C-alpha positions as CSV (number, residue, x, y, z in Angstrom):
1,M,138.5,132.1,112.6
2,N,136.0,129.6,110.9
3,K,138.8,127.0,111.3
4,L,138.6,124.8,114.0
5,W,142.2,124.1,114.2
6,L,142.8,128.0,114.5
7,R,140.6,128.6,117.3
8,I,142.1,125.7,119.1
9,S,145.6,127.0,118.6
10,L,144.4,130.3,119.4
11,T,143.0,129.0,122.7
12,F,145.8,127.1,123.7
13,L,148.4,130.1,122.8
14,L,146.3,132.6,124.9
15,L,146.2,130.2,127.6
16,L,149.9,129.7,127.6
17,T,150.5,133.4,127.4
18,V,148.3,133.8,130.6
19,V,150.0,131.0,132.6
20,L,153.7,132.5,131.3
21,A,153.1,135.8,132.3
22,G,151.4,134.9,135.5
23,V,154.4,132.9,136.3
24,G,156.7,135.6,135.2
25,L,155.1,138.2,137.1
26,F,155.4,135.8,140.1
27,I,158.9,134.9,139.9
28,G,159.8,138.6,139.1
29,D,157.9,139.9,142.4
30,V,159.8,136.9,144.3
31,M,163.2,138.0,143.1
32,K,162.2,141.7,143.8
33,Q,161.3,140.9,147.3
34,T,164.3,138.9,147.9
35,Y,166.7,141.7,146.7
36,M,164.6,144.1,148.7
37,N,164.7,142.0,151.6
38,M,168.4,141.4,151.4
39,S,169.1,145.1,150.8
40,R,166.9,145.9,154.1
41,H,168.8,143.4,156.2
42,Q,172.0,144.9,155.0
43,L,170.8,148.4,155.7
44,S,169.6,147.4,159.1
45,Q,173.4,145.7,159.9
46,D,175.1,149.1,158.4
47,A,172.9,151.0,160.9
48,D,173.8,148.7,163.7
49,L,177.5,149.5,162.9
50,V,177.1,153.0,163.7
51,Y,176.8,152.6,167.0
52,N,180.1,151.4,167.4
53,V,181.2,154.5,165.2
54,V,179.7,157.5,166.9
55,S,179.4,157.9,170.7
56,P,176.2,159.1,172.4
57,K,177.9,162.0,173.9
58,E,179.2,163.4,170.7
59,V,175.6,163.1,169.3
60,L,174.3,165.0,172.4
61,D,177.0,167.8,172.0
62,E,176.4,167.6,168.3
63,S,180.0,167.6,167.9
64,P,181.5,168.2,164.4
65,A,183.9,165.3,164.9
66,I,180.8,163.1,163.9
67,Q,180.8,164.2,160.4
68,G,184.5,163.0,160.3
69,K,184.2,159.5,161.6
70,I,181.2,159.0,159.3
71,E,183.1,160.2,156.1
72,N,185.9,158.1,157.2
73,F,184.1,154.9,157.1
74,Y,181.6,155.2,154.4
75,K,182.5,158.4,152.0
76,D,181.9,157.4,148.4
77,H,180.9,153.8,149.5
78,Q,177.2,151.9,149.8
79,P,175.4,152.4,151.8
80,R,175.1,156.5,152.6
81,I,174.9,157.3,156.2
82,T,172.9,160.0,157.6
83,I,172.7,161.2,161.4
84,I,169.7,163.2,162.3
85,N,168.7,164.8,165.7
86,L,165.0,164.9,167.0
87,K,164.5,167.9,165.6
88,G,165.4,167.1,161.9
89,K,168.6,168.8,161.9
90,V,171.3,166.6,159.9
91,L,174.3,166.1,162.0
92,A,176.5,164.2,159.7
93,D,176.1,162.5,156.2
94,S,178.4,160.1,154.3
95,N,178.0,161.8,151.0
96,H,177.3,165.7,151.7
97,D,178.1,168.5,153.8
98,P,175.6,168.6,156.6
99,E,175.4,172.4,156.7
100,T,174.3,172.4,153.4
101,M,171.5,169.9,153.9
102,E,167.8,170.8,154.7
103,N,165.9,169.8,157.6
104,H,164.8,166.2,157.7
105,S,161.8,166.3,160.0
106,K,159.3,165.7,157.4
107,R,160.9,162.7,156.0
108,P,158.5,159.5,156.1
109,E,161.4,157.4,157.5
110,F,162.4,160.0,160.3
111,L,158.6,160.4,161.3
112,G,158.3,156.8,161.8
113,V,160.9,156.3,164.4
114,V,160.7,159.8,165.9
115,A,156.5,160.3,165.9
116,Q,155.4,156.6,165.8
117,H,158.3,155.2,168.1
118,K,159.2,152.6,165.4
119,K,162.4,150.4,166.3
120,S,163.0,150.7,162.2
121,S,161.2,153.0,159.6
122,E,161.8,152.4,155.9
123,S,161.0,154.5,152.9
124,I,161.5,154.4,149.3
125,R,161.6,157.3,147.1
126,Y,162.2,157.9,143.8
127,S,165.2,160.5,142.9
128,K,164.8,163.1,140.1
129,T,168.2,164.1,140.7
130,L,169.8,160.4,140.5
131,G,167.2,159.1,138.1
132,Y,166.6,156.2,140.0
133,S,164.9,155.2,143.5
134,M,166.5,154.9,146.7
135,M,165.7,152.9,149.8
136,Y,165.6,154.5,153.4
137,L,166.0,152.7,156.5
138,A,165.8,154.7,159.8
139,K,166.8,153.2,163.1
140,P,166.7,155.2,166.5
141,L,170.1,155.9,168.3
142,V,168.9,155.3,171.9
143,Y,171.1,156.2,175.1
144,H,170.1,155.0,178.5
145,G,166.7,154.0,177.1
146,K,166.0,157.2,175.5
147,T,165.9,158.2,171.6
148,I,168.8,160.8,171.2
149,A,168.8,160.9,167.4
150,V,168.0,159.1,164.2
151,V,170.4,156.7,162.1
152,R,169.3,156.7,158.5
153,V,171.1,154.6,156.0
154,A,169.9,155.1,152.3
155,F,171.0,152.4,149.6
156,A,170.6,152.8,145.7
157,L,168.3,150.6,144.2
158,D,169.3,151.4,140.4
159,N,171.6,147.9,140.7
160,I,168.3,146.0,141.6
161,E,166.3,147.7,138.9
162,R,168.8,146.9,136.5
163,V,169.0,143.4,137.2
164,L,165.1,143.0,137.3
165,K,165.1,144.8,134.0
166,N,167.2,142.5,132.6
167,L,165.4,139.8,134.1
168,W,162.0,140.9,132.3
169,I,164.0,141.4,129.0
170,S,165.3,137.6,129.3
171,F,162.1,136.2,130.5
172,G,160.3,138.1,127.6
173,L,162.5,136.5,125.0
174,A,162.3,133.1,126.7
175,M,158.7,133.4,126.7
176,A,158.5,134.6,123.1
177,I,160.5,131.6,122.1
178,T,158.3,129.4,124.2
179,L,155.1,130.8,122.7
180,I,156.5,130.3,119.0
181,L,157.4,126.8,119.8
182,S,154.4,126.2,121.3
183,A,152.5,127.7,118.5
184,L,154.1,125.6,115.8
185,I,153.6,122.4,118.1
186,G,150.1,123.2,119.0
187,I,149.1,124.2,115.5
188,R,150.5,120.8,114.1
189,M,148.5,119.2,116.9
190,A,145.6,121.0,116.6
191,K,145.3,120.3,112.6
192,G,145.9,116.6,113.4
193,F,143.2,116.9,115.9
194,T,140.6,118.9,114.0
195,R,141.3,117.3,110.5
196,P,139.1,114.3,110.9
197,I,136.6,116.6,112.7
198,E,136.5,119.1,109.9
199,A,136.1,116.0,107.8
200,I,133.3,114.7,109.7
201,I,131.7,118.1,109.8
202,E,132.1,118.5,105.9
203,V,130.5,115.3,105.3
204,A,127.3,115.9,107.7
205,Q,126.9,119.3,105.5
206,R,127.0,117.5,102.3
207,L,124.3,115.1,103.7
208,T,122.2,118.2,104.5
209,K,122.4,118.9,100.8
210,K,121.4,115.7,99.8
211,D,124.8,114.3,98.5
212,Y,124.4,111.1,100.1
213,K,127.6,109.7,98.7
214,S,129.9,111.7,100.8
215,R,132.0,109.6,102.8
216,V,134.8,110.5,105.7
217,T,138.1,109.3,104.2
218,I,140.5,110.4,106.6
219,K,142.6,107.7,108.5
220,T,142.0,108.3,112.3
221,T,142.3,105.9,115.2
222,G,140.6,105.8,118.5
223,E,137.3,107.6,119.4
224,M,137.7,109.5,116.1
225,E,137.7,106.3,114.2
226,Q,134.4,105.2,115.8
227,L,133.2,108.4,115.0
228,S,134.0,108.4,111.4
229,D,132.8,104.8,110.9
230,A,129.5,105.9,112.9
231,V,129.0,108.6,110.2
232,N,129.9,106.9,107.2
233,E,127.5,104.0,108.5
234,L,125.0,107.0,108.9
235,A,125.7,108.2,105.2
236,R,125.1,104.7,103.7
237,S,122.0,104.1,105.5
238,L,120.7,107.5,104.5
239,Q,121.6,107.0,101.3
240,T,120.0,103.4,101.2
241,Q,116.9,104.9,102.5
242,M,116.7,108.1,100.0
243,E,117.1,105.3,96.9
244,E,114.3,103.4,98.2
245,I,112.3,106.5,99.0
246,R,113.1,107.9,95.3
247,E,112.2,104.6,93.7
248,N,109.0,104.3,95.7
249,Q,108.3,108.0,94.7
250,Q,109.0,107.1,91.1
251,R,106.9,104.3,91.2
252,L,104.0,106.3,93.0
253,T,104.4,109.0,90.4
254,G,104.1,106.5,87.9
255,V,101.0,104.9,88.7
256,L,99.2,108.4,89.6
257,S,100.2,109.7,86.2
258,N,99.0,106.6,84.4
259,M,96.0,106.4,86.4
260,V,92.6,107.0,84.3
261,S,91.0,107.8,87.6
262,G,91.5,111.1,89.1
263,V,93.3,111.2,92.4
264,M,93.3,114.3,94.6
265,L,94.9,114.6,98.4
266,I,93.5,117.4,100.5
267,N,94.9,118.5,104.0
268,T,92.8,119.1,107.3
269,D,92.6,122.4,106.0
270,G,90.6,121.8,103.0
271,R,93.6,122.9,100.6
272,I,95.0,120.4,97.8
273,M,98.3,118.9,98.4
274,L,98.4,116.3,95.6
275,V,96.6,115.7,92.0
276,N,97.5,113.3,89.3
277,R,97.4,114.0,85.5
278,A,93.9,112.7,85.1
279,M,92.6,115.1,87.7
280,E,93.8,117.8,86.1
281,E,92.3,116.8,82.5
282,M,88.8,116.1,84.4
283,I,88.9,119.9,85.7
284,A,91.0,121.5,82.9
285,R,93.4,123.1,85.4
286,K,97.1,122.5,85.7
287,N,98.9,121.3,88.9
288,D,100.5,124.4,89.6
289,Q,97.1,126.2,89.6
290,L,95.6,123.5,92.1
291,L,98.1,123.0,94.9
292,G,97.6,125.0,97.7
293,K,94.0,126.0,96.5
294,L,90.9,125.1,98.5
295,H,89.2,122.0,97.1
296,I,85.8,124.2,96.4
297,E,87.9,126.7,94.2
298,A,89.4,123.3,92.1
299,G,86.1,121.5,91.5
300,K,83.6,124.4,91.5
301,N,81.0,121.6,92.5
302,F,79.0,122.3,95.8
303,G,78.0,118.2,96.0
304,L,81.6,117.1,95.7
305,S,82.6,119.7,98.4
306,Q,80.1,118.5,100.6
307,L,81.5,114.9,100.4
308,I,84.9,116.1,101.1
309,G,83.8,118.4,103.8
310,R,82.0,115.3,105.6
311,S,84.6,113.1,105.0
312,L,87.1,115.5,106.8
313,K,84.6,116.2,109.7
314,E,83.0,113.0,110.3
315,G,86.2,110.6,109.3
316,V,84.1,108.3,107.1
317,S,84.4,107.0,103.7
318,I,81.7,107.9,101.1
319,H,81.1,106.5,97.8
320,E,78.5,108.4,95.5
321,E,78.1,109.5,92.0
322,V,78.4,113.3,91.5
323,H,77.5,115.1,88.6
324,V,80.2,118.1,87.7
325,Y,79.4,120.6,85.0
326,F,82.9,122.4,84.8
327,P,84.6,122.4,82.4
328,A,82.3,119.8,80.7
329,E,79.2,118.0,82.0
330,R,80.6,114.6,83.4
331,I,79.2,111.8,85.7
332,L,82.1,111.0,88.4
333,D,82.1,107.7,90.5
334,A,83.5,109.5,93.5
335,H,85.2,107.4,96.4
336,V,86.2,109.9,99.4
337,A,88.1,108.2,102.4
338,P,89.9,109.9,105.3
339,S,93.7,109.7,105.4
340,I,94.6,108.5,109.0
341,G,97.8,108.9,111.0
342,E,99.7,106.7,113.3
343,N,97.8,108.0,116.5
344,G,94.1,108.0,114.7
345,E,93.9,111.4,113.8
346,I,92.5,112.7,110.5
347,K,95.4,114.1,108.5
348,G,93.4,114.9,105.4
349,V,91.5,113.1,102.7
350,I,92.1,111.1,99.9
351,T,89.6,111.3,96.8
352,V,89.6,109.1,93.8
353,F,87.2,110.0,90.7
354,H,86.2,107.5,88.0
355,D,84.9,109.3,84.9
356,I,81.9,107.0,84.0
357,T,80.2,109.4,81.7
358,E,81.1,106.9,78.8
359,I,79.7,104.2,80.6
360,R,76.3,105.7,81.7
361,R,76.4,107.0,77.8
362,L,76.7,103.4,76.6
363,E,74.2,102.0,79.0
364,K,71.9,104.5,77.8
365,M,72.6,103.7,74.1
366,R,72.5,99.9,74.8
367,S,69.0,100.4,76.5
368,E,68.0,102.6,73.6
369,F,69.4,99.7,70.9
370,V,67.1,97.1,72.7
371,A,64.3,99.5,72.4
372,N,64.9,100.1,68.9
373,V,65.4,96.5,68.1
374,S,62.3,95.9,69.8
375,H,60.4,98.4,68.0
376,E,61.8,97.8,64.7
377,L,61.3,93.9,64.9
378,K,57.6,94.4,66.3
379,T,56.3,96.2,63.1
380,P,57.3,93.5,60.5
381,V,56.4,90.5,63.0
382,T,53.0,92.7,63.5
383,S,52.6,92.9,60.2
384,L,53.2,89.1,59.5
385,K,50.9,88.0,62.2
386,G,48.1,90.2,60.9
387,F,47.8,89.4,57.5
388,A,48.5,85.6,58.3
389,E,45.7,85.9,60.7
390,T,43.4,87.7,58.2
391,L,44.0,84.8,55.5
392,L,43.2,82.0,57.9
393,D,39.9,83.6,58.6
394,G,39.1,83.1,54.9
395,A,40.6,85.7,52.9
396,M,42.8,82.8,51.5
397,H,40.1,81.7,49.2
398,D,40.3,85.0,47.3
399,E,42.8,85.0,45.0
400,E,43.5,88.4,44.5
401,I,43.4,89.2,48.3
402,L,45.8,86.0,48.7
403,R,48.4,87.3,46.2
404,S,48.3,90.8,47.6
405,F,48.7,89.8,51.3
406,L,51.5,87.1,50.3
407,T,53.5,89.9,48.3
408,I,53.4,92.1,51.6
409,M,54.2,89.4,53.6
410,L,57.1,88.6,51.5
411,E,58.4,92.2,51.7
412,E,58.0,92.5,55.2
413,S,60.0,89.0,55.6
414,E,62.6,90.5,53.5
415,R,62.8,93.9,55.6
416,L,62.8,91.4,58.8
417,H,65.6,89.5,57.1
418,R,67.8,92.7,56.4
419,L,67.4,94.1,59.7
420,I,68.6,90.9,61.4
421,A,71.4,90.8,58.8
422,D,72.4,94.1,59.5
423,I,72.3,93.5,63.0
424,L,74.3,90.4,62.8
425,D,77.1,92.4,60.7
426,L,77.3,95.0,63.0
427,S,77.9,93.1,66.1
428,K,80.5,90.9,64.3
429,I,82.4,94.0,63.1
430,E,82.1,95.6,66.5
431,Q,83.6,92.2,68.1
432,H,86.2,92.0,65.3
433,K,85.0,88.5,64.2
434,L,84.5,89.5,60.5
435,P,88.1,89.7,59.3
436,L,89.2,91.8,56.7
437,N,90.6,90.2,53.4
438,P,92.4,93.1,52.1
439,V,93.5,92.9,48.1
440,K,94.6,95.2,45.5
441,L,91.6,96.6,43.6
442,D,90.7,99.9,41.2
443,I,88.5,101.9,43.7
444,V,87.3,103.9,40.4
445,N,85.9,100.6,39.0
446,L,84.5,99.5,42.3
447,I,82.4,102.7,42.5
448,L,81.2,102.1,38.9
449,E,80.1,98.7,39.9
450,T,78.2,99.6,43.0
451,V,76.6,102.6,41.5
452,S,75.2,100.5,38.7
453,T,73.4,98.3,40.9
454,L,71.4,101.4,42.2
455,R,71.1,103.2,38.6
456,E,67.3,102.1,38.2
457,E,66.4,103.2,41.7
458,A,67.9,106.7,40.8
459,N,66.3,106.9,37.4
460,K,63.0,106.4,38.9
461,K,63.5,109.6,41.1
462,K,65.1,111.5,38.4
463,L,68.3,111.5,40.3
464,E,71.7,112.6,38.5
465,I,74.7,110.6,40.0
466,E,78.0,112.4,39.0
467,L,80.9,109.5,38.9
468,P,84.6,110.2,39.5
469,K,86.5,112.0,37.0
470,T,89.9,110.0,37.7
471,E,90.3,107.1,35.5
472,S,92.0,104.8,38.1
473,L,93.1,104.8,41.6
474,L,94.7,101.7,43.1
475,M,94.5,100.6,46.6
476,E,94.2,97.9,49.0
477,A,91.0,97.0,50.9
478,D,88.6,94.1,51.5
479,K,86.6,94.5,48.2
480,D,83.1,93.3,49.8
481,R,83.4,95.6,52.8
482,L,84.7,98.5,50.7
483,Q,81.7,98.1,48.2
484,Q,79.2,97.8,51.2
485,I,80.5,101.4,52.4
486,I,80.0,102.8,49.2
487,L,76.5,100.9,48.7
488,N,75.3,102.1,52.1
489,L,76.3,105.7,51.6
490,V,75.1,105.9,47.7
491,A,71.9,104.2,48.8
492,N,71.5,106.9,51.8
493,A,71.7,110.0,49.4
494,L,69.2,108.0,47.0
495,S,66.7,107.7,50.2
496,Y,67.3,111.6,51.4
497,T,67.5,113.2,48.1
498,P,64.5,114.6,46.4
499,E,63.2,114.1,42.6
500,G,65.7,116.2,40.4
501,G,68.5,116.2,43.0
502,T,72.2,115.1,42.3
503,I,74.5,112.9,44.0
504,T,78.3,113.2,43.3
505,V,80.6,110.4,44.1
506,D,84.2,111.4,43.9
507,V,87.7,110.0,44.8
508,M,91.0,111.6,45.4
509,D,94.6,110.8,45.6
510,K,96.0,112.2,48.7
511,G,99.4,110.3,48.5
512,Q,99.6,107.7,51.2
513,E,95.8,108.0,51.5
514,V,92.6,108.1,49.5
515,E,89.6,110.5,49.9
516,L,86.1,109.1,48.9
517,D,83.4,111.7,49.0
518,V,79.6,111.1,48.6
519,K,77.7,114.1,48.0
520,D,74.0,114.8,47.6
521,T,71.4,117.8,47.4
522,G,69.0,116.3,49.7
523,I,67.2,117.3,52.9
524,G,70.1,117.8,55.1
525,I,70.9,117.1,58.7
526,S,70.1,119.5,61.4
527,K,73.0,120.5,63.9
528,K,71.4,118.7,66.5
529,D,71.3,115.5,64.7
530,L,74.6,115.8,63.1
531,P,76.5,114.2,66.4
532,R,74.2,111.3,66.3
533,I,73.7,109.9,63.0
534,F,76.5,107.1,63.3
535,E,74.1,105.8,66.2
536,R,72.3,102.6,65.8
537,F,68.7,102.9,64.6
538,Y,69.2,106.8,64.5
539,R,67.0,108.5,61.7
540,V,67.0,112.0,60.6
541,D,63.7,111.4,59.0
542,K,61.9,108.5,60.5
543,A,58.9,108.1,58.1
544,R,61.0,108.4,54.8
545,S,63.5,105.8,56.0
546,R,61.0,103.3,57.2
547,Q,59.0,103.6,53.7
548,S,62.7,103.1,51.9
549,G,62.9,100.0,53.6
550,G,65.9,101.5,55.7
551,T,67.2,99.4,58.9
552,G,68.8,102.6,60.6
553,L,72.1,100.8,60.8
554,G,73.6,101.6,57.7
555,L,75.8,104.5,58.4
556,A,76.6,102.9,61.6
557,I,77.8,99.6,59.6
558,V,79.8,102.3,57.3
559,K,81.6,103.9,60.3
560,H,82.8,100.7,62.0
561,L,83.8,99.4,58.2
562,V,86.1,102.8,57.9
563,E,87.6,102.3,61.3
564,S,88.3,98.2,60.6
565,H,90.5,99.8,57.6
566,H,92.1,101.9,60.0
567,G,90.4,104.9,58.2
568,H,88.0,108.0,59.4
569,I,84.9,109.6,58.3
570,K,83.5,112.6,58.9
571,V,80.0,114.6,57.6
572,E,79.4,117.9,56.7
573,S,75.6,119.0,56.1
574,E,73.1,122.1,56.1
575,E,69.6,121.9,56.0
576,G,67.9,121.8,52.8
577,K,71.1,122.2,50.9
578,G,72.7,118.5,51.2
579,T,75.1,116.5,53.0
580,S,78.6,115.6,52.7
581,F,80.4,112.2,53.5
582,M,84.0,112.4,53.3
583,I,85.7,109.1,53.9
584,T,89.8,108.9,54.2
585,L,91.3,105.3,53.9
586,P,95.0,104.4,53.9
587,K,96.4,103.2,50.6
588,Y,98.0,100.2,51.9
589,Q,96.8,98.2,54.7
590,A,99.4,96.9,57.5
């Protein structure tokens, strides 16, 4: 019943059946009435003929001769003639002996003439004895204007019923044949009519399931062709639009996914509708844990939630810096703006967050660097100025004082020169203006050469330097820069290791990499200082560093030189027990 052609066919057959049945009933009823009228007319004529056969005097006298006359004319023939007096007594009958017949005063046709004074009275009754119906027509026998008896004429309706039965059988067969032929023709026509409709419905259903490549392929004509063309054009238009939407969505997804800024879309109920990957990383929660949640649950920051709520309520754009402390402390540059619909209504809020924690940290470092540089330069410059003024005031005439002051001024100027040189080197390294010239070298020999320059200083402090046990290890590196790394680390260890301590320099072959370790048994570095030791001018023990002539830039230079060699450095230290620097460098430079 789900097929359209089947529903149309059944409706057509039902309608045809009702029409044929109605027509059959009408025709049958017309034919029956025609037969009945013909029979009624025939009976009326037969009743009138009785007046010519029977005389009124014989009826009044109830003469037995009446029976003989009736039998003579009508015995064993249709119709049956019966003469009844006004009391219901049968005076004569063409088929039976009147003496054996019961009184007919209660018969409907008799009462119609006698009691109701009708000129003709009719009755149809079924005869159980005969097995078929009989039609009775009664007419008064009038003599001198007065009814003296009733003439009843009876006619068997079995022939009429037989004819009507045959008629109904013929009509039934004809209707069955008509219905079968009509069903075959109707189904064929219905299928031909509904096939394009079903194809159009199928295409429409596929379109609702996002199958935009579906088309109506059945050939049609007329209005169906126009409808098929319209549906195909709609499908093509939908396919084009969906491809554009999908492409735009992919572009938007790509842009949002690769943005370093966090993006979050919030609806008017304050619930999160969209977040990008950067936002997930900022709040350390996945997309499925955020969508549908209130923004205050996601950010866990009252200040940020206030900005979003204000933008939702007032419809204004807000730009502020926000400090968040979950999952880590960050400084966010927050842009909060309402999403406005076509009619000017607020449909939500779009928030964009830039993580400026590193920028603020670098700004702080830059400020500290300027202060540190100023401080570091001020000390030797002040010393030089003071000693020069003292000499000019007359101390220059004392040879011993003059030599002492000039020696101090020389040391301070050398310290100032080292500081400026280190600053320039660090600047060049950071800006990649100091190109590497990698060559094949033996790092063990380079360690031995570098340490030999510091041997005298180590002997003064009674420090023991343990050298690599490996005899030779070849690698590619810029010789001067690698030597500077080794020199800075060993010199740093000499500065912070007390007398009698040990400094160990070792190198190991790690396959495609080389690991250089510099360990000491010095004062060590506290846990709070450990993350900052590679910062410019940062000193663990400022008094000792300054006394040793250090600039506070050595480890910062080491870190940048290691990274320029595509390596990495890490440090382990414990206060009072010593420090270990571990540098990993590739054997071959790209």
